[in-house]
C-alpha positions as CSV (number, residue, x, y, z in Angstrom):
1,M,-33.7,95.8,199.1
2,K,-32.5,93.6,201.8
3,N,-28.9,93.1,202.3
4,R,-28.3,95.8,199.6
5,T,-25.4,97.2,201.0
6,D,-24.5,99.0,197.4
7,L,-27.5,101.2,198.3
8,G,-27.4,101.6,202.1
9,A,-29.8,99.2,203.2
10,N,-29.1,96.6,205.8
11,E,-30.3,93.0,206.3
12,D,-33.7,94.0,207.5
13,G,-34.1,96.2,204.3
14,H,-34.2,99.5,206.1
15,L,-32.0,102.3,204.3
16,S,-29.0,103.1,207.0
17,P,-26.2,103.9,205.0
18,Y,-23.0,104.5,206.7
19,W,-19.9,106.3,205.1
20,T,-16.4,105.9,206.1
21,R,-13.1,107.8,205.0
22,N,-10.0,105.7,204.5
23,Q,-6.6,106.5,205.3
24,D,-6.3,106.8,201.2
25,G,-8.6,109.1,201.1
26,T,-11.3,106.9,199.4
27,L,-15.6,106.5,200.8
28,G,-16.2,103.0,202.1
29,L,-20.4,102.6,202.4
30,S,-21.5,99.7,204.5
31,A,-25.2,99.4,206.1
32,F,-25.6,98.8,210.1
33,P,-28.8,97.5,211.9
34,F,-30.4,99.8,213.9
35,S,-34.0,99.7,215.7
36,V,-36.7,103.0,216.0
37,N,-35.9,102.3,219.8
38,D,-31.8,102.7,219.7
39,D,-31.4,105.5,222.1
40,W,-29.7,107.7,219.3
41,F,-32.3,107.3,217.2
42,A,-35.6,107.6,219.4
43,S,-34.3,110.5,221.9
44,T,-33.3,112.4,218.7
45,A,-36.4,111.8,217.1
46,K,-38.4,113.1,220.4
47,A,-36.2,116.4,221.0
48,G,-36.7,117.2,217.3
49,H,-33.5,118.6,217.2
50,A,-29.9,118.1,217.1
51,L,-28.6,116.0,220.2
52,M,-24.9,114.9,221.0
53,G,-24.7,111.0,222.1
54,V,-22.5,109.8,224.7
55,P,-18.8,109.8,223.3
56,T,-17.8,105.8,222.7
57,I,-14.8,103.9,221.5
58,G,-15.4,102.8,218.0
59,S,-15.8,99.6,216.5
60,G,-15.5,98.0,212.9
61,E,-14.1,100.5,210.6
62,T,-13.5,103.0,213.0
63,S,-12.1,100.0,215.6
64,G,-10.3,101.6,218.8
65,I,-11.4,106.1,217.5
66,L,-12.5,107.8,220.4
67,M,-15.3,109.7,218.8
68,V,-18.7,111.4,219.5
69,T,-22.1,110.7,217.1
70,I,-24.4,114.0,216.3
71,A,-27.6,113.0,215.3
72,H,-29.9,115.4,213.5
73,P,-33.8,114.8,212.8
74,V,-35.0,114.7,208.9
75,F,-38.7,116.1,208.8
76,S,-40.3,115.8,205.2
77,A,-43.8,118.0,205.1
78,G,-43.7,118.4,209.0
79,N,-43.4,114.6,209.3
80,L,-40.0,113.1,210.6
81,I,-39.0,110.7,207.7
82,G,-35.6,109.5,209.7
83,V,-32.8,110.4,211.3
84,A,-29.0,111.9,210.2
85,G,-25.9,111.7,212.0
86,I,-22.0,112.1,212.0
87,D,-19.8,110.6,213.5
88,V,-16.8,113.1,214.9
89,S,-13.6,111.9,216.0
90,L,-12.4,113.1,219.4
91,E,-8.4,112.2,219.1
92,S,-7.0,115.5,218.2
93,L,-9.2,117.5,220.6
94,S,-8.0,114.8,223.0
95,E,-4.4,115.1,222.4
96,Q,-4.4,119.3,222.8
97,V,-5.9,118.6,226.2
98,A,-3.9,116.2,227.2
99,K,-0.7,118.1,226.1
100,A,-1.5,121.2,228.1
101,R,0.6,121.9,230.8
102,P,0.2,124.9,233.2
103,F,2.7,126.1,235.4
104,G,5.1,123.5,234.4
105,S,3.0,120.2,236.3
106,G,-0.5,120.6,236.1
107,R,-2.7,119.0,234.1
108,V,-5.9,119.7,231.7
109,M,-8.9,116.6,231.8
110,L,-12.3,116.3,230.5
111,I,-15.1,114.3,231.8
112,S,-18.3,113.7,229.4
113,Q,-21.7,113.8,230.2
114,D,-22.0,110.1,231.5
115,M,-19.0,110.8,233.9
116,R,-16.7,108.9,231.8
117,W,-13.0,110.7,231.5
118,L,-12.4,111.7,227.7
119,V,-9.1,113.0,229.0
120,G,-7.9,111.8,232.0
121,A,-4.6,111.9,234.0
122,H,-3.1,108.8,232.3
123,E,-4.0,106.7,229.4
124,A,-5.8,104.3,230.8
125,D,-8.2,106.0,232.0
126,L,-9.8,106.9,228.8
127,M,-13.5,106.1,228.9
128,Q,-13.5,105.0,232.6
129,P,-15.8,106.0,235.4
130,Y,-14.9,109.2,237.3
131,D,-14.9,108.0,240.9
132,G,-13.0,110.8,242.5
133,A,-14.5,113.3,245.0
134,Q,-17.8,115.4,244.9
135,K,-18.6,113.1,242.1
136,E,-22.3,113.7,242.7
137,R,-21.4,117.8,242.7
138,I,-19.8,117.6,239.0
139,E,-22.9,115.3,238.0
140,A,-25.3,117.8,239.2
141,A,-23.8,121.2,238.4
142,T,-24.7,123.5,235.8
143,V,-23.6,126.0,233.2
144,S,-24.5,129.1,235.3
145,D,-22.2,127.6,238.2
146,L,-18.6,129.1,238.7
147,P,-15.7,127.0,238.8
148,F,-15.2,125.6,242.0
149,E,-12.4,123.2,243.9
150,V,-13.1,119.8,243.7
151,G,-10.2,119.3,246.6
152,Q,-6.7,118.1,247.0
153,V,-5.7,115.0,245.0
154,G,-1.8,113.7,245.1
155,E,0.6,111.8,242.4
156,G,4.0,110.4,243.7
157,D,5.3,113.9,245.7
158,I,3.3,116.1,243.8
159,Q,-0.1,117.5,245.0
160,F,-2.9,119.3,243.0
161,T,-5.6,121.4,243.4
162,R,-8.4,120.1,241.4
163,I,-10.9,123.0,239.9
164,A,-13.9,121.8,237.8
165,Y,-15.7,123.8,235.3
166,P,-19.0,122.6,233.8
167,F,-19.8,124.2,230.2
168,D,-22.4,123.4,228.0
169,L,-22.4,122.2,224.0
170,P,-24.4,124.8,222.0
171,G,-27.4,123.2,220.6
172,L,-26.2,119.6,221.0
173,G,-28.2,118.9,224.3
174,A,-24.8,118.0,226.2
175,K,-22.9,119.0,229.1
176,W,-18.8,118.2,229.4
177,T,-16.8,119.3,232.8
178,L,-13.4,120.9,231.9
179,V,-10.9,119.5,235.0
180,L,-7.9,121.3,236.0
181,D,-5.2,120.3,238.2
182,V,-2.8,123.0,239.6
183,P,0.0,122.0,241.4
184,S,-0.3,122.9,245.3
185,S,3.5,124.6,245.0
186,A,2.2,127.1,242.8
187,I,-1.3,128.1,244.5
188,G,-2.0,131.7,245.8
189,V,-4.0,134.3,245.4
190,P,-2.7,135.7,241.8
191,V,-1.7,132.5,240.9
192,R,-5.5,131.3,241.4
193,D,-6.6,134.2,239.4
194,Q,-4.8,133.4,236.5
195,T,-5.7,129.6,236.9
196,L,-9.4,130.7,236.5
197,L,-8.4,133.1,233.7
198,M,-6.7,130.1,231.9
199,L,-9.6,128.0,232.6
200,A,-12.0,130.4,231.3
201,A,-9.5,131.1,228.2
202,G,-9.2,127.5,227.5
203,F,-13.2,127.0,227.9
204,C,-13.8,130.0,225.0
205,V,-11.5,128.3,222.9
206,M,-13.5,124.5,223.1
207,L,-16.4,126.8,222.5
208,T,-15.2,128.4,219.5
209,V,-14.3,124.9,217.9
210,I,-17.7,123.5,219.1
211,A,-18.9,126.5,217.4
212,G,-17.0,126.0,214.5
213,L,-18.3,122.2,213.9
214,Y,-21.5,123.3,214.4
215,V,-21.3,125.6,211.7
216,A,-19.7,123.2,209.5
217,I,-22.7,120.6,210.2
218,R,-25.1,123.2,209.2
219,V,-23.5,123.9,206.0
220,F,-22.2,120.3,204.9
221,V,-24.4,118.2,206.4
222,R,-28.1,120.1,206.7
223,H,-28.0,121.8,203.6
224,P,-27.3,118.7,201.1
225,I,-29.8,116.5,203.2
226,S,-32.6,119.1,203.2
227,N,-32.2,118.6,199.5
228,L,-32.1,114.8,200.3
229,V,-35.6,115.4,202.1
230,T,-36.8,117.0,199.5
231,A,-36.2,114.3,196.7
232,V,-37.6,111.7,199.6
233,G,-40.6,114.0,199.6
234,S,-41.4,113.5,195.7
235,L,-40.7,109.9,196.3
236,S,-43.5,109.8,198.6
237,D,-45.8,111.5,196.8
238,G,-45.5,109.7,193.8
239,D,-43.2,111.0,191.6
240,Y,-40.8,108.2,190.2
241,E,-39.7,110.8,187.2
242,S,-37.6,113.5,188.5
243,E,-33.6,112.5,189.3
244,V,-32.4,112.9,192.8
245,S,-29.7,116.1,192.7
246,G,-26.6,115.7,194.3
247,Q,-25.6,112.3,192.6
248,N,-22.0,114.6,191.4
249,R,-20.4,115.3,194.3
250,G,-17.8,113.4,195.4
251,D,-18.7,112.6,199.4
252,E,-21.3,110.8,201.5
253,I,-24.1,113.1,200.5
254,G,-23.2,111.8,196.6
255,S,-23.3,108.6,197.8
256,V,-26.5,108.9,199.3
257,A,-28.1,110.7,196.7
258,K,-26.6,108.2,194.6
259,A,-28.8,105.3,196.6
260,L,-31.8,107.3,196.8
261,E,-31.5,107.6,192.7
262,G,-31.2,104.0,192.7
263,F,-34.0,103.7,194.9
264,R,-36.4,105.8,192.8
265,N,-35.6,103.8,189.7
266,G,-36.3,100.3,192.1
267,L,-39.7,102.0,193.0
268,A,-40.3,103.1,188.9
269,R,-39.8,99.2,188.2
270,G,-42.0,98.0,191.3
271,K,-44.6,100.3,189.6
272,E,-44.2,98.4,186.2
273,I,-44.8,95.6,188.2
274,E,-48.0,96.6,189.8
275,V,-49.4,97.0,186.1
276,R,-48.2,93.6,185.4
277,A,-49.9,92.4,188.9
278,E,-53.6,93.6,187.6
279,L,-53.5,91.9,184.4
280,E,-52.7,88.7,186.5
281,R,-55.2,89.4,189.2
282,T,-57.8,89.6,186.2
283,A,-57.0,86.3,185.0
284,A,-57.1,84.9,188.4
285,D,-60.9,86.5,188.6
286,E,-62.0,84.2,185.8
287,E,-60.0,81.3,187.1
288,R,-62.4,81.9,190.2
289,A,-65.3,81.9,188.6
290,Q,-65.1,78.9,186.8
291,R,-64.4,77.3,190.4
292,D,-67.3,78.7,191.7
293,N,-69.2,76.5,189.0
294,E,-67.3,73.4,190.2
295,H,-68.2,74.4,194.0
296,Q,-71.5,75.1,193.5
297,R,-72.2,71.5,191.9
298,A,-70.1,69.9,194.9
299,E,-72.6,72.0,197.5
300,A,-75.4,69.7,197.3
301,V,-73.3,66.1,198.4
302,Q,-71.6,69.0,201.2
303,R,-75.2,69.7,202.4
304,E,-75.9,66.1,202.8
305,V,-72.9,65.7,204.5
306,V,-73.7,68.6,206.7
307,R,-77.1,66.9,207.5
308,S,-76.0,64.1,208.9
309,L,-73.1,65.5,210.9
310,G,-75.9,67.7,212.4
311,E,-77.7,64.9,213.5
312,G,-75.4,63.8,215.1
313,L,-73.9,66.4,216.7
314,R,-77.9,66.8,218.1
315,H,-77.7,63.9,219.7
316,L,-74.0,64.0,220.9
317,A,-75.4,67.9,222.4
318,A,-78.4,65.7,224.2
319,G,-75.9,63.5,225.6
320,D,-76.7,60.5,223.7
321,L,-73.7,58.7,223.1
322,T,-74.9,55.6,221.8
323,Y,-75.9,57.2,218.1
324,R,-73.8,56.3,214.8
325,I,-74.0,57.8,211.5
326,R,-74.4,54.5,209.7
327,Q,-74.9,56.0,206.1
328,T,-72.0,56.1,203.8
329,F,-70.7,59.2,202.4
330,E,-68.8,59.6,198.8
331,A,-65.2,59.0,199.1
332,S,-64.0,62.5,199.9
333,Y,-66.5,62.9,203.0
334,D,-66.7,59.5,204.2
335,Q,-63.6,60.1,206.3
336,L,-65.3,62.5,208.3
337,R,-68.2,59.6,209.2
338,V,-65.4,57.6,210.4
339,D,-63.9,60.5,212.5
340,F,-67.2,61.3,214.1
341,N,-67.9,57.8,215.2
342,S,-64.3,57.3,216.5
343,A,-64.6,61.0,218.2
344,V,-67.8,59.5,220.0
345,D,-66.0,56.6,220.7
346,G,-63.0,58.5,222.5
347,L,-65.8,61.0,223.9
348,I,-67.5,57.7,225.9
349,D,-63.9,56.3,227.0
350,L,-63.4,60.1,228.3
351,V,-66.5,60.8,230.2
352,S,-65.5,57.2,231.9
353,K,-61.9,58.7,232.8
354,V,-63.4,61.9,234.2
355,S,-66.1,60.5,236.3
356,T,-63.5,58.7,238.0
357,A,-61.3,61.3,238.2
358,V,-64.2,63.1,239.8
359,V,-64.6,60.8,242.7
360,T,-61.0,60.7,243.4
361,I,-61.2,64.8,243.0
362,S,-63.8,64.7,246.1
363,A,-62.2,62.6,248.3
364,G,-58.9,64.5,248.0
365,S,-60.5,67.8,248.3
366,K,-62.3,66.5,251.7
367,N,-58.2,65.3,252.9
368,I,-56.8,68.7,251.6
369,S,-60.2,70.3,254.1
370,S,-59.6,68.2,257.3
371,A,-55.7,69.1,256.8
372,A,-56.5,72.9,256.5
373,N,-58.9,72.7,259.6
374,N,-56.1,71.2,261.7
375,L,-53.4,74.1,260.0
376,S,-55.9,76.7,260.6
377,K,-56.2,75.7,264.7
378,R,-52.0,75.3,264.9
379,T,-51.5,78.8,262.6
380,E,-53.9,80.4,265.0
381,Q,-52.0,78.9,267.9
382,Q,-48.8,80.0,266.4
383,A,-50.1,83.8,265.9
384,A,-51.4,83.9,269.9
385,N,-47.8,82.7,270.7
386,L,-46.3,85.0,268.5
387,E,-48.6,87.9,269.6
388,E,-47.4,87.4,273.3
389,T,-43.8,87.0,272.1
390,A,-44.1,90.7,270.8
391,A,-45.6,92.2,273.8
392,A,-42.7,90.7,276.0
393,L,-40.0,91.8,273.5
394,N,-41.7,95.2,273.8
395,Q,-41.6,95.6,277.1
396,L,-38.1,94.5,277.3
397,T,-36.9,96.7,274.6
398,V,-38.3,99.8,276.8
399,Q,-36.4,98.2,279.6
400,I,-33.1,98.2,277.7
401,N,-33.6,101.9,276.4
402,A,-34.4,103.4,279.9
403,G,-31.1,101.4,281.1
404,A,-29.2,102.8,278.4
405,D,-30.4,106.5,278.9
406,H,-29.8,106.1,282.7
407,A,-26.2,104.7,281.4
408,K,-25.6,107.6,279.2
409,Q,-26.8,109.9,282.0
410,A,-24.4,108.3,284.5
411,A,-21.4,108.8,281.6
412,A,-22.5,112.6,281.8
413,T,-22.3,112.9,285.5
414,V,-18.8,110.9,285.5
415,G,-17.7,113.1,282.9
416,N,-18.7,116.5,284.9
417,A,-17.1,114.8,287.6
418,S,-13.8,114.2,285.7
419,S,-13.4,117.4,284.7
420,D,-14.2,119.0,288.2
421,A,-11.3,116.9,289.2
422,E,-9.0,118.0,286.7
423,R,-9.7,121.6,287.3
424,S,-9.1,120.9,291.3
425,A,-5.4,119.1,290.4
426,Q,-4.7,122.5,288.4
427,V,-5.9,124.3,291.4
428,V,-3.3,122.4,293.5
429,L,-0.6,122.7,291.1
430,R,-1.1,126.6,291.4
431,A,-1.3,126.2,295.6
432,I,2.0,124.2,295.5
433,E,3.7,127.0,293.7
434,A,2.3,129.6,295.8
435,M,3.8,127.5,298.8
436,Q,7.0,127.2,297.2
437,D,7.4,131.1,296.5
438,I,6.2,131.6,300.5
439,E,9.1,129.0,301.4
440,Q,11.4,131.0,299.0
441,S,10.3,134.6,300.6
442,S,10.4,133.3,304.3
443,K,13.8,132.4,303.6
444,E,14.7,135.8,302.0
445,V,13.1,137.3,305.6
446,G,14.9,134.9,307.3
447,R,18.5,136.2,305.8
448,I,17.9,139.6,306.6
449,I,16.8,139.4,309.6
450,G,20.2,137.6,310.2
451,V,21.6,140.6,308.9
452,I,19.8,142.8,311.4
453,D,20.8,140.0,314.4
454,E,24.6,140.9,313.2
455,I,23.8,145.2,313.2
456,A,22.4,144.1,316.6
457,F,25.4,142.7,317.6
458,Q,27.7,145.1,316.2
459,T,25.9,148.4,318.0
460,N,26.1,146.4,321.1
461,L,29.6,146.0,320.8
462,L,29.8,149.7,319.5
463,A,27.7,151.0,323.1
464,L,29.9,148.9,325.1
465,N,32.8,150.4,323.9
466,A,31.5,153.8,323.9
467,G,30.4,153.2,327.7
468,V,34.0,152.3,328.4
469,E,35.3,155.4,326.6
470,A,32.8,157.7,328.4
471,A,33.9,156.1,331.9
472,R,37.2,157.0,331.2
473,A,36.4,160.3,329.9
474,G,34.9,161.0,333.8
475,E,32.1,163.9,334.2
476,A,32.8,164.7,330.9
477,G,31.7,161.5,329.8
478,K,28.8,161.1,331.9
479,G,25.9,161.9,330.1
480,F,27.7,159.9,326.5
481,A,27.6,157.0,329.0
482,V,23.6,156.8,329.5
483,V,23.3,157.5,325.7
484,A,25.7,154.7,325.3
485,Q,23.7,152.6,327.9
486,E,20.1,153.2,325.9
487,V,21.7,152.3,322.7
488,R,23.2,149.0,324.0
489,E,19.9,148.1,325.6
490,L,18.0,149.2,322.1
491,A,20.7,147.0,320.3
492,Q,19.9,144.3,322.9
493,R,16.4,144.5,322.7
494,S,16.4,144.6,318.4
495,A,18.6,141.4,318.8
496,A,15.9,139.6,320.7
497,A,13.0,140.7,318.8
498,A,15.0,139.8,315.9
499,K,15.7,136.1,317.4
500,E,12.1,135.8,318.0
501,I,11.1,137.0,314.5
502,K,13.7,134.4,313.1
503,L,12.3,131.5,315.2
504,L,8.2,132.5,313.9
505,V,9.9,132.4,310.3
506,Q,12.0,129.4,310.9
507,N,8.4,127.8,312.0
508,S,6.8,129.2,309.2
509,S,8.6,127.7,306.7
510,S,8.5,124.5,308.5
511,Q,4.9,124.9,308.4
512,V,5.1,125.7,304.8
513,A,7.1,123.2,303.7
514,T,4.6,121.0,305.8
515,G,1.3,122.5,303.9
516,A,3.2,122.2,300.7
517,A,3.9,118.4,300.7
518,L,0.4,117.9,302.2
519,V,-1.0,120.2,298.8
520,A,1.3,118.1,296.8
521,S,-0.1,114.8,298.2
522,A,-3.4,116.2,297.6
523,G,-2.2,116.9,294.0
524,D,-1.4,113.1,293.2
525,A,-4.6,112.0,295.1
526,L,-6.7,114.5,292.7
527,R,-4.7,113.1,289.7
528,G,-5.3,109.4,291.0
529,I,-9.1,110.2,291.3
530,A,-9.2,112.1,288.3
531,L,-7.6,108.8,286.2
532,Q,-9.9,106.3,288.0
533,V,-13.0,109.1,287.2
534,A,-11.9,109.1,283.6
535,Q,-11.3,104.9,283.6
536,I,-15.2,104.9,284.9
537,N,-16.5,106.9,282.4
538,D,-15.1,104.6,279.8
539,V,-16.3,101.5,281.3
540,I,-19.9,103.8,281.5
541,R,-19.6,104.7,277.5
542,Q,-19.1,101.2,276.9
543,I,-21.9,100.1,279.4
544,S,-24.1,102.8,277.7
545,A,-22.5,101.6,274.1
546,S,-23.0,97.9,274.9
547,A,-26.9,99.1,276.1
548,S,-27.7,100.9,272.7
549,E,-26.3,98.3,270.7
550,Q,-28.5,95.8,273.1
551,A,-31.5,98.1,272.6
552,T,-31.2,98.0,268.4
553,G,-30.8,94.7,268.7
554,L,-33.9,94.2,270.2
555,R,-35.6,96.4,268.3
556,E,-34.2,94.3,265.0
557,I,-35.9,91.5,266.8
558,N,-39.2,92.7,267.8
559,N,-39.7,94.0,264.2
560,A,-38.7,90.8,262.7
561,V,-41.1,89.0,265.3
562,G,-43.4,91.4,264.5
563,Q,-43.2,90.3,260.3
564,L,-43.5,86.7,261.8
565,D,-46.6,87.6,263.0
566,E,-48.2,89.5,260.2
567,F,-47.1,86.4,258.1
568,T,-48.4,84.0,260.2
569,Q,-51.7,86.3,260.2
570,R,-51.7,85.8,256.6
571,N,-50.9,82.3,256.4
572,A,-54.1,81.9,258.7
573,A,-56.2,83.4,256.4
574,M,-54.3,81.4,253.2
575,V,-55.2,78.4,255.2
576,E,-59.0,79.6,255.9
577,E,-58.8,80.5,251.6
578,T,-57.7,77.1,251.2
579,T,-60.4,75.2,253.2
580,A,-62.9,77.1,251.5
581,A,-61.4,76.4,248.2
582,S,-61.6,72.7,249.0
583,A,-65.0,72.8,250.0
584,G,-65.8,74.5,247.1
585,L,-63.5,71.9,244.9
586,H,-65.8,69.2,246.8
587,R,-68.8,71.1,245.5
588,E,-67.4,71.5,242.0
589,A,-66.9,67.5,242.2
590,Q,-70.3,67.0,243.0
591,S,-71.7,69.1,240.2
592,L,-69.3,67.3,237.5
593,S,-70.5,64.2,238.6
594,S,-74.5,64.9,238.0
595,L,-73.0,66.3,234.6
596,V,-71.5,63.1,233.8
597,E,-74.3,61.3,234.4
598,Q,-76.4,62.8,232.2
599,F,-74.8,61.1,229.3
600,K,-76.0,57.9,227.8
601,T,-74.1,55.3,226.6
602,R,-75.3,52.0,226.9
603,G,-79.0,52.3,225.4
604,T,-80.4,53.3,228.9
605,D,-81.8,56.4,230.2
606,E,-79.1,56.6,232.5
607,G,-74.7,56.6,232.1
608,N,-72.9,53.7,233.9
609,F,-70.7,56.0,235.6
610,P,-69.4,55.4,239.5
611,R,-71.6,58.0,241.6
612,L,-70.0,60.3,243.6
613,V,-71.7,59.8,247.3
614,T,-71.6,62.8,249.7
615,H,-71.3,62.2,253.3
616,R,-72.2,64.4,255.6
């Protein structure tokens, strides 16, 4: 059945037919290699129901076509016997989704279960990984999640609001995500509601398409495959006489039925071959009985050969390497005698070499033990030095951490001082404004007092004229003259008082101007102080950041030194193990030397080998 593509068998002999419909409407049959550990086969067999695979770009007969595999397990008598699948082209779905342009310039896109673009903003995005915003949220979203906003994306002068809507493909164990790019210029509360409505409608349309696809698979794939499963079950029960139904179909199922019919005919022929093989087996048994008789005649010769070899092996087991088989065997067995004697000669040479090597190993193990002892001492000294260094680094780390904390406190204090200086500068500005208002009011008061001074001057002139007229009137104007004199004195006092008030206002205005200048100077000084405090704050922050970096660096150095100390301790332990191993090797060399001395090689009781001398 291997490489029988006409029957749907691949190069491994597995039944894996693959039908494709050509552009002229004809069907093409081929076989593809597969393994039960392939993801599409193993996952479907384990799940026990239909699964949709990850969308891919086809190759071979389907080269360049975006498609997805829907696999369904095939059972017979409750046992899994295979997996049937169909490759569905996604070209039409991709074209329909890509043509959708909501709100004129909007875009509708689609993401597969492995977070790759099935329909992207551009053709170059096809099957490229999604690397946009909220990737983790889209990947972890469930169908119970409502459509959610991913974020803002832009292309050229157009800004989009991206919305994602995850949905499950019913009965296929896969989750896809519908992505909608809505132009930002069209976004509003009514528009957003309309967008979600369109998204839900698109989701319903896609569910309808997928449900139709699912029904079509059940009607056109599952039922015919069930008939094929029944035929396969009959074949597995040994019924090679019943023909496979469905051979008259013109689709892929009919091709599978024809392939199964060929398979049934092959099994029937195999049954006939089995009968012939049984006859041949009977003839072989008779021939084997004849060979047994000949074998019995040869056993006597073999027993003599085995006895001689056994005797030689007993001497060999006792360490006697001087024994040789002198008796000549038959021609077919004499090579064993020659090989045995040659093996003993080779064993003598090997034992001699082993003895020499034992002496060399013993001397080397002593040197290794001495060097390991020296290395152990140096490693212990190095471990002690590293421990002291680690302790010093710990203290330095604590001090630098304390310095960093103090620098942070100083930075906080300087920041508070800077804030107070800024608030004081604001108060000074308000004080300057108040001084300017007071100065303006003083000017107004001075103008009013000038008016009062003029009124007093005019009143004095009128009183003087009234006194002159009263003097001309004689006795009749005497009372009027007294009144005029009082009015004149009142006007003079008013003028004197106005002059004093004017003088006081002028002094007050001068002092207010001086105070305003002083307050302005104080404001400038406070602004300078605030600026210097800000600069000091920046410097202290830099110092604090540098101290924190130094503390981090020292912690890393401290960790590295700690690891180095740990490694040194491990090295010390390994050196001790090496020392013990070298001592054990020396003891084993002595034991091996004792064993080698037990061999007899030159007709004496003791072996003629170099002796291993133990120095204590």
